[in-house]
N, C-alpha and C positions, 0 to 999 in steps of 0.2 A: 353676570358676564362670563362666558365660557371661552377660555383662551387655550390654544394648544401650543405646546412647546416641543417641537421635534428637534432633537439635537443629540449630542454625543452621549451623555450619561445622565442617569436619573437616580435619585435617592430611593424612590419607591416605585414599584411597578404594580398597577391595579390588576385585579383578577377579572378576566372577561369570560370565564367559563359560564356557559349557559347562553351566550349571545348567539344570534343567528349565524355568525361567521365562525363560531368555535368548532374546531376539529382537533382531534387528539394528538396529531403528530407534533413533535418538537424537533424532528429531524427530517431528512429527505426533501427539503425545499429545493425546487428546480429553479436555479438562478436565471435560466435562460427562457423561462416561461412566465410572462407577466400575469397570466391567468391563474397560476398556481400561487395563491395569495393567502393561504390559511396558516402558514407557518407562524409559530409563536410559542414562547416559553415563559409563562407568567411567574414561574418560581426561580427564574435566573438569579443566581447570586452575583451581587455587584460589590466589589470591595470599596472601601472609602475613597481610595485614590481613583478608582474607576468611576465613582459617582461624583467626584469633585466638580468637574466642569458643569454638568447639568444642574446640580444643586445650586451652584453659584449663580448660573443664569436664571433659574427659577426664582431665586430670592430677589434678584433685581426686578423682576416682573411683579411679584406678589408676596414678598415677605410681610408678615404681620406688622401692621403699622401702630398697633395699640398695646403691645406687650411690654414696652419699655426696655427692650433688649436689642442689642445690635443695630441693624439698619432697618429702614423702612422701604418696602417695595414701592414701585412707581404707582401701581394701582391698588386701591384698597377695597375693591369689590370685584374680585376676579376669582375664577376657578381655573385650576391648572390641569391639563390632561398631558401627562408626560409619556412620550413614546421613545423607547431606546432604539432608534433606527440606525444609529451610526456607532456601533460598539467599538471603542478603542481606536477611533479614527478610520475605521475600515468602511468607507462609504460606497455603497453599491446603488446604482440607479434604481433597481427594482425595489429595494428597501425604502428609498425616499418616496417613490411613486405610490407604493402601497400605503405607507404611513400617512401621506397627504390625503389620499382617498378615505382612509379610516377616520382621520380627524374631521374631515368635511362631512362624513356621514354621521358622525356622532356629536354634532352640534358646535364644533369650533367656529368662532368668529374671526380669530386671528391666529395665524401660524408663525411662530418664531423659528428661524433656521439659523442657528449658530454653528454652521459647518460650511465646508466648501472644498472644492478640488479643481484641478486644472484639466481634467479629461473626463468626458461623459459619453461612453460607448453606446448607451441606450437613452439618449437625451429625449427621444420621442415619447418614451414612457413617462418621463418626468413632465414633459410639456403637456401631455394629455391629462395627467393628474392635476397640474396647475390650472388648466382650462376647466377641469371638473370642479375644482375648488372655487374658481371664478364664478361658475354657474350657480354655486351655492352661496355666493356672497361673502366669501372668506378673504380676508386681507393677508397677504404673504409678506413677511419681513425677513430679509436676508442679510447676513453679515457680509461685508465687502471683501474681507480677507486681510491677512497680515504680512503681505510680501512687499510693501512699499512700491507697488506697481500700478500702472495705469490700466485699469480694467476695460477701458475703451478699446484697447489694442491687445490685451492679455486675457486669456480665458479664465473664468472663475465660475464654476458651476455649483448648483443650479443657477440659471441666468434669467434675466428679465427680457428675454427675446426668444421667440419660437423658431423652429427650423424653417418655417415658411416666411419668415421675415416680419411677421406681426408681433405685437407685444401685449402682454397682459396689462390691464388697467388696475389690477388689484395687487400690485407688487411695489415694495419699497426696499431699495438697497442702501445699507447704512455703513458709512465710514466712521472711524473713531477720532473724536476730538480729544485734546489733552489739556494741560494746564499752561496757560500763557506765561506764567511766572516761572515755570520749570523747563519742560522740553518743547514748549510751543503749543500754539492753539490747536494744531493738528498733530495727532500722534504720529511719531516718526516712522512707525511700522505700518500704518494704515494704507490700504489700497485706495485709489481715488479714480475719478473719471467724470469729465464734463458731461458725458452722455449717460453713463451707467450708474454712477453713485448719486442717489437722490439727496441725501442729507448726511450730516455728521451728528453724532451724539457722544456723550461722555464714555470713554473707553480706556482710560488710564488710571491705575491705582483705585479701582472700584472695590469697595468693601461690600461683601454680601455673605449670604449663608453658605455653610459647608456641611458635609455629612456629620451626623452625630447630634446636632441640635444645641450644642453648648457653647459654640464660639462662632466667629466669623473671620474672614480673611480677605485680603485684597488680591485681585488678579487684573489683568489687562488684556485687551484685544478687541477686535471688532465683534467678537462673540459676546462682549459685555456691552458694546454700544447697541447692537441689535435689540436685545431685550428692553433697553430703555425706550426705544421706539415702539416695540410691540406692547409694552406696558402702557405707554401713552395712548396708543390706539384703543386698547381695552378700556382705559379710563374714560376716553371720549365717548366710546360706545355705551358705557354704563350710564352716562348722563343723557345721551342722545341715541337711544337704541334703534331708531328708525333710519339712521344714516347708513348709506351703502358703503362698501369697502372703498370705492373710488372717491367717495365724498370725504371719508376720513383721511385718506391719503392726501387729497387736496388741502384739507385744513392743516395738516401737519406740514405740508410743503410751503404753504403761504404764510405761516406764522413763525418761521424760523428767525433767529437772531442773525443778522448779517454784519459781521465785523468790517470795520472800515480799513483796518490795517491789513497789510499783506501777511500771508502765512508762508511757512517753509514747505515747499512741495516735497512730500516724502520720498526718500531715496535720492534726493538731489540737493544742490545748494541754491536752487531757484526760489526767489520770493514771488509769490503769486497771490492773486485774490482767491477767496474761497469759491467764487463764482467760476473760476477757471478750472476748478477740479471737482465740481459737483453741479448737479442740475439746479438745486434751489439756491446754492451760494450761501448756505447758512447752517447753523446748529439748532437742533430742535429746542423749542421753547414751550414747555408744558403749560405755563400760565397763559400765554397768549393763545394757545390752541384751544384751551377750555373756554376762554372768554370770547 
């Protein structure tokens, strides 16, 4: 199973020298030209702090389950392709679009996107890349964001709708669930939306890998919830490789656990059903999804 994780930081960057898209420049990228897409520096130094977010996200997806150390990744039969497309939170539409196309061209079945922003000046570039990934059968999984806002009415890019009003069938937007015994079943910081957030997944106090390889730490955010769903999608595909991206999405959506109790709507004092703030009305359930 080949799964691509495009997000802020990575612990390791693979060397692509010799590929058909390799060109020597590591400077002079034209950010206003989507066709100028050969920029890349595979020897880029990343500090431990800079690699923290991506390494933590990657561990949630595919940390070794059989080494008796730390935590177990969601998927135990997965390959990670890590692309540093959002260095230090500086998210450019061109970088996202080019990274999505690169991942789709190099065998990714699932793309995790633990990043987001409120303004997308070149949204069409990203839309076209998502359509391209859709044509390649790639499932896109995106973090809903950590602003405690309703993304039905607040922008959060990249988004699950195109400029022409149509929507991709290969896209899942993920909110963060929490601990019912602590701060509530829905994380108080999580974005939500009856139309735009598909499912919730664990995103509070998540222990995972960190740079260095000798320890693990906890972090929280929809950035942690999104790879739970991406890992589950990869896990499903490893058992059922002939499933399409839309079929895997349907399985995940239809097998969620739906709490009976009302939850606290993030950013408010309102008590609502999970179905009032998400499409599926539930939290992902890996056991049910596989069965």
